[in-house]
VOLO-653417 format. One line per 4 residues: their letters; for each residue x, y, z of C-alpha. Coordinates in steps of 0.02 Angstrom, whole numbers, plus 50000, padded with zeros to 5 digits. Layout:
residues N
A = X/Y/Z  ... $
END
This chain:
residues 358
MVSM = 49328/51218/49380  49491/51124/49353  49629/51168/49476  49795/51225/49401 $
KKLN = 49897/51188/49557  49935/51027/49647  49812/50982/49783  49874/50991/49963 $
IGVI = 49816/50827/50041  49815/50788/50227  49814/50612/50297  49729/50575/50463 $
GLGG = 49776/50406/50535  49947/50330/50500  49906/50146/50526  49925/50008/50397 $
IANF = 49797/50074/50271  49890/50241/50266  50031/50157/50168  49911/50125/50025 $
HIAG = 49840/50302/50023  50007/50391/50045  50080/50289/49902  49936/50348/49793 $
ILAS = 49966/50529/49841  50152/50519/49806  50122/50433/49638  50004/50568/49574 $
GDAV = 50055/50721/49478  49899/50810/49542  49932/50807/49729  50061/50824/49866 $
LWSI = 50068/50750/50041  50043/50913/50135  50009/50864/50315  49990/50711/50427 $
CDCN = 49900/50674/50590  49900/50533/50716  49869/50521/50903  50027/50416/50919 $
EEAL = 50168/50544/50932  50304/50417/50896  50219/50358/50736  50187/50538/50686 $
KKRA = 50370/50588/50704  50430/50433/50613  50316/50465/50463  50356/50650/50462 $
EEFD = 50540/50611/50447  50507/50479/50314  50407/50599/50204  50495/50761/50250 $
IPEA = 50341/50842/50327  50387/51002/50422  50342/51012/50607  50211/51146/50573 $
RQYL = 50112/51019/50470  50124/50875/50593  49968/50858/50702  49916/50757/50852 $
NYEE = 49743/50838/50841  49641/50816/50682  49537/50971/50719  49692/51079/50703 $
LLQD = 49742/50997/50540  49569/51029/50466  49580/51213/50509  49730/51240/50395 $
PELD = 49674/51362/50258  49803/51291/50137  49735/51113/50153  49632/51064/50000 $
AVMI = 49568/50893/50054  49596/50755/50179  49612/50566/50180  49534/50488/50337 $
GTPN = 49605/50316/50375  49575/50294/50562  49486/50152/50654  49299/50142/50619 $
GSHF = 49245/50214/50785  49320/50385/50745  49254/50400/50566  49098/50496/50617 $
AIAN = 49185/50628/50723  49323/50663/50598  49209/50667/50444  49090/50779/50541 $
EAIK = 49233/50899/50577  49290/50895/50394  49114/50942/50339  49108/51080/50471 $
NGKP = 49270/51152/50399  49213/51131/50218  49356/51011/50179  49330/50880/50043 $
FALE = 49373/50707/50108  49404/50525/50064  49344/50414/50207  49388/50233/50239 $
KPLT = 49247/50108/50247  49134/50066/50333  49060/50240/50340  49027/50233/50528 $
IDVR = 48996/50105/50665  48807/50111/50646  48671/50182/50535  48623/50323/50654 $
EAAI = 48793/50403/50631  48787/50368/50444  48618/50454/50429  48683/50611/50515 $
LKEL = 48832/50625/50397  48718/50595/50248  48601/50735/50302  48747/50854/50333 $
LEAG = 48816/50825/50159  48645/50844/50080  48628/51013/50166  48795/51074/50098 $
RIPH = 48877/50973/49960  49063/50942/49980  49165/50831/49861  49195/50666/49948 $
MICF = 49231/50482/49922  49197/50328/50028  49343/50209/50002  49266/50050/49935 $
SYRY = 49431/50013/49851  49377/49862/49748  49276/49977/49635  49446/50021/49564 $
KTAA = 49496/49845/49512  49501/49832/49323  49410/49664/49323  49268/49732/49429 $
RYAK = 49247/49885/49317  49249/49781/49159  49125/49658/49237  49008/49803/49273 $
WLIG = 49020/49862/49093  48988/49687/49023  48835/49667/49134  48773/49837/49077 $
QGKL = 48793/49782/48896  48673/49638/48929  48805/49502/48904  48732/49399/49046 $
GTVH = 48549/49421/49003  48440/49418/49159  48545/49389/49314  48477/49259/49436 $
HVYS = 48622/49214/49552  48771/49298/49634  48895/49199/49740  49028/49297/49834 $
QYLQ = 49175/49257/49947  49295/49366/50043  49420/49260/50138  49569/49309/50246 $
GWAI = 49665/49204/50369  49763/49323/50480  49648/49313/50632  49678/49127/50651 $
NEQL = 49835/49174/50748  49776/49163/50929  49931/49257/50987  49870/49418/50908 $
PLLW = 49823/49544/51044  49655/49629/51066  49675/49748/50919  49542/49878/50882 $
RFRK = 49470/49765/50746  49419/49642/50884  49326/49772/50988  49148/49824/50948 $
ELSG = 49161/49998/51023  49303/50039/50902  49250/49939/50749  49061/49917/50755 $
SGAL = 49078/49738/50694  49213/49614/50647  49237/49523/50482  49066/49591/50434 $
GDLG = 49117/49774/50430  49298/49740/50385  49270/49625/50236  49083/49609/50216 $
SHIF = 49061/49794/50182  49169/49772/50027  49066/49624/49967  48902/49716/49994 $
DLER = 48968/49863/49895  49037/49753/49755  48871/49663/49732  48779/49829/49732 $
FLVG = 48907/49905/49613  48891/49760/49492  48710/49703/49507  48597/49806/49621 $
DISR = 48532/49842/49796  48518/49709/49931  48336/49700/49987  48334/49573/50129 $
VIAD = 48457/49461/50221  48471/49314/50337  48639/49282/50417  48743/49173/50531 $
AGTI = 48898/49238/50620  49011/49186/50761  49169/49220/50861  49299/49082/50859 $
VKER = 49432/49157/50972  49331/49235/51112  49474/49313/51213  49639/49392/51168 $
RQLT = 49776/49470/51273  49757/49653/51313  49874/49773/51223  49929/49834/51394 $
GSGN = 49983/49658/51437  49868/49648/51589  49768/49489/51559  49643/49449/51423 $
GEVD = 49497/49547/51353  49338/49491/51267  49325/49484/51077  49148/49549/51054 $
VDDY = 49138/49552/50864  49114/49418/50731  49261/49319/50663  49153/49259/50517 $
CHVL = 48984/49300/50441  48886/49203/50309  48741/49291/50224  48598/49237/50112 $
ARLE = 48517/49384/50025  48386/49438/49900  48436/49579/49784  48324/49692/49683 $
GGIS = 48237/49600/49542  48230/49440/49644  48413/49396/49620  48473/49268/49749 $
SSMT = 48643/49287/49829  48755/49200/49954  48906/49283/50035  49046/49198/50132 $
ITRF = 49149/49314/50241  49286/49263/50362  49453/49310/50438  49483/49127/50484 $
AYGR = 49516/49048/50312  49682/48961/50340  49810/49004/50207  49712/49147/50130 $
GNYQ = 49787/49320/50117  49661/49432/50029  49554/49311/49929  49400/49381/49845 $
RVEI = 49284/49300/49718  49117/49348/49642  49023/49233/49523  48872/49303/49429 $
YGTK = 48754/49192/49327  48623/49251/49203  48513/49179/49067  48638/49213/48927 $
GALV = 48805/49211/49012  48910/49210/49169  49067/49290/49237  49189/49257/49377 $
YSLD = 49286/49401/49456  49432/49343/49562  49559/49435/49667  49707/49361/49757 $
EEDT = 49875/49421/49696  49795/49508/49547  49619/49537/49485  49559/49425/49344 $
LYVK = 49397/49399/49249  49331/49240/49168  49175/49239/49060  49062/49122/48963 $
FEEE = 48938/49203/48843  48801/49125/48738  48816/49254/48599  49000/49215/48577 $
NDEV = 48972/49026/48578  49093/48999/48722  49111/48815/48764  49210/48845/48924 $
FRKV = 49249/48992/49037  49390/49096/48964  49502/49227/49040  49477/49396/48958 $
DIPD = 49601/49532/48922  49538/49692/49002  49550/49852/48898  49660/49989/48969 $
EFKA = 49510/50107/48979  49450/50009/49132  49609/50037/49231  49589/50154/49381 $
DQMQ = 49681/50206/49538  49580/50250/49693  49679/50401/49752  49698/50470/49576 $
SFFN = 49511/50450/49556  49488/50555/49713  49599/50692/49641  49504/50682/49476 $
LLNG = 49344/50705/49574  49414/50858/49662  49469/50931/49496  49299/50904/49413 $
RGDG = 49352/50752/49312  49262/50613/49409  49194/50466/49309  49038/50441/49415 $
LDAT = 49093/50272/49483  49160/50332/49651  49064/50283/49807  48970/50428/49886 $
IEDG = 48895/50458/50058  48735/50380/49990  48828/50221/49947  48910/50219/50118 $
YVNQ = 48743/50247/50202  48658/50104/50107  48806/49993/50148  48787/50034/50333 $
LTID = 48601/49995/50323  48648/49824/50255  48778/49793/50392  48652/49839/50527 $
AVIE = 48519/49727/50450  48643/49581/50447  48687/49609/50631  48503/49613/50675 $
SFTE = 48474/49456/50572  48608/49347/50654  48561/49415/50825  48376/49377/50806 $
ERWM = 48401/49227/50690  48277/49283/50558  48259/49370/50390  48278/49559/50398 $
EVKK = 48229/49691/50272  48363/49818/50226  48277/49982/50270  48297/50132/50157 $
EVSQ = 48231/50286/50246  48322/50390/50376  48157/50418/50466  48150/50232/50503 $
IV = 48317/50240/50592  48332/50409/50678 $
END
């Protein structure tokens, strides 16, 4: 049933990613920024003043926010280590939610959330935001139309350079207890989802990973602390149908901001999706007698906005391309298999059944 009123949306977690989600809420004609929550009181008050949120809808405790009967849905953008507890509470209160990736810090937590949502369906979205890039959506459509023929190879990169700064303190992204993994969960989760979105499931992996800066100064200023997550991770994989893939993932690519590239090669064609300042798509198709790769103009029908897509989902107008708890769970299975692979230095199968994990 389509709602006739604007959706009251709460935002839990007011860190950097919140800017993106709040902008999406404010830009939509279907929703309003209803309430906000953060454990940092100073940040909470600053954002409340910025967005004119009354004191009654400012929360230091997410459990209280989720108990608001006027709240229609919530955006969860906290560090990875708190995803499970907050999503669990949202499900308990029957609140639809959009949850930042990765789903949780390990597959055990992911399996529990998956089972809870299977027991009582609640509209939800896992925020694999690159599903909403026009080039990625058009690439998916072209592949579905058979433009590439039989796909044999996928080569993917996700490169950032911000962590090369050794003066950065021991942020939560550098701590396993808060993040689960490093570049792997931060960037790799997006690449795993993109390859699955475009081509198919990852079946088995072998990986190499490492930590370049092994200590960083404590946020408290009292000495250094250990960086116990990966700074980079390189993965070889087999996808369903025997497709071979390589993935390069790092936060130590000097000069790179948010560089992403996926090349897909088939028997009748190839395409190159690229994201840096904007998303672009280059193709070369046998049936169109292309002599060189050419940049394509992407039809407007493939344009999408992540937050608007969430509101469409809540209002019964979803397009079926949003990531679900199942997608987040499979993604977490892949992350855990990669960690096991680079720890044990061998090929690992990506398991599929909850019973194998729990």
